[in-house]
C-alpha positions in Angstrom: -18.0 42.1 -14.6 -18.8 43.0 -18.2 -22.2 44.3 -18.9 -23.8 45.3 -22.2 -27.3 46.7 -22.0 -29.3 47.4 -25.1 -32.3 49.7 -25.4 -34.5 51.3 -28.1 -36.2 48.3 -29.7 -39.9 48.3 -30.4 -42.6 48.0 -33.0 -42.5 50.2 -36.0 -44.2 50.3 -39.4 -42.2 49.6 -42.6 -40.4 52.7 -43.7 -40.0 54.0 -40.1 -36.9 54.5 -38.0 -35.6 53.3 -34.7 -32.4 54.0 -32.8 -30.8 51.3 -30.7 -28.3 52.1 -28.0 -25.9 49.9 -26.0 -24.2 50.9 -22.8 -21.1 49.1 -21.8 -19.4 48.7 -18.4 -16.6 46.5 -17.1 -14.6 46.6 -20.3 -12.0 48.7 -21.9 -14.4 50.3 -24.3 -11.9 52.3 -26.3 -10.0 49.1 -27.2 -13.1 47.1 -28.2 -14.6 46.5 -31.5 -18.3 47.2 -31.0 -20.9 45.6 -33.1 -24.6 45.0 -33.6 -25.9 41.5 -34.6 -29.4 40.3 -35.2 -31.2 37.0 -35.0 -34.5 36.3 -36.5 -36.6 33.2 -35.4 -35.2 30.0 -36.8 -32.1 31.8 -38.2 -28.5 32.2 -37.2 -27.2 35.4 -35.6 -25.7 37.6 -38.2 -23.6 40.7 -38.2 -25.4 43.9 -38.9 -22.7 46.6 -38.3 -19.4 46.9 -36.6 -17.2 49.8 -35.6 -13.6 49.3 -34.3 -11.7 51.8 -32.2 -10.5 53.4 -35.4 -14.0 54.2 -36.4 -14.0 52.5 -39.8 -17.4 50.9 -40.1 -18.6 47.7 -41.7 -22.1 46.9 -42.6 -24.1 43.9 -43.9 -25.1 44.4 -47.5 -28.7 44.2 -46.5 -28.5 47.4 -44.3 -26.0 49.5 -46.2 -27.4 53.0 -46.8 -30.2 52.5 -44.2 -28.4 51.8 -41.0 -25.6 53.8 -39.3 -23.5 52.7 -36.4 -21.7 55.1 -34.1 -19.8 55.1 -30.9 -19.2 57.5 -28.1 -16.0 56.6 -26.3 -16.6 59.2 -23.6 -19.9 57.6 -22.6 -19.1 54.0 -23.4 -22.0 53.7 -25.7 -22.6 52.4 -29.2 -25.7 53.2 -31.2 -27.4 51.9 -34.3 -29.6 54.3 -36.3 -32.0 52.3 -38.4 -33.9 54.1 -41.2 -36.2 52.9 -43.9 -37.0 49.8 -41.9 -38.3 46.7 -43.7 -40.3 43.7 -42.3 -37.2 41.6 -43.0 -35.3 43.7 -40.4 -37.5 42.1 -37.7 -35.2 40.3 -35.2 -33.7 40.4 -31.8 -30.7 42.8 -32.0 -27.7 42.1 -29.9 -24.8 44.4 -28.9 -21.4 42.8 -28.9 -18.0 43.9 -27.6 -14.9 42.1 -29.0 -11.7 42.7 -27.0 -8.4 40.8 -26.5 -9.9 39.6 -23.2 -12.9 38.1 -24.9 -16.2 38.6 -26.7 -19.2 39.8 -24.8 -22.9 40.0 -25.6 -25.9 41.9 -24.3 -29.3 40.2 -23.7 -30.8 41.7 -26.9 -33.7 44.0 -27.8 -36.6 43.1 -30.0 -37.2 45.0 -33.2 -40.4 44.3 -35.0 -41.3 46.0 -38.3 -44.9 45.6 -39.5 -45.8 45.7 -43.2 
């Protein structure tokens, strides 16, 4: 059974930082494209950042230069370092694992940035 568990969300003031982590089990982590998505109230779920097994990262334009995604294949974890947070970054952040066997989601963690 695939499980993705996010942690690290919370409330932070604008300009602050948070680090999200996602632990994965039940999947072949090394072969998975890992990603972070976010969904604000009333909006669709959008890609924030993605890191394939090769390590070549992709970012949404809105977070380039502020967010950094990384993965630890030994620990089956993917992290998202978020700096210079803005109120518009407020959303539920979801971890995703994309593999030939399917696409899997965590339950999400709330990030709230106050102005």
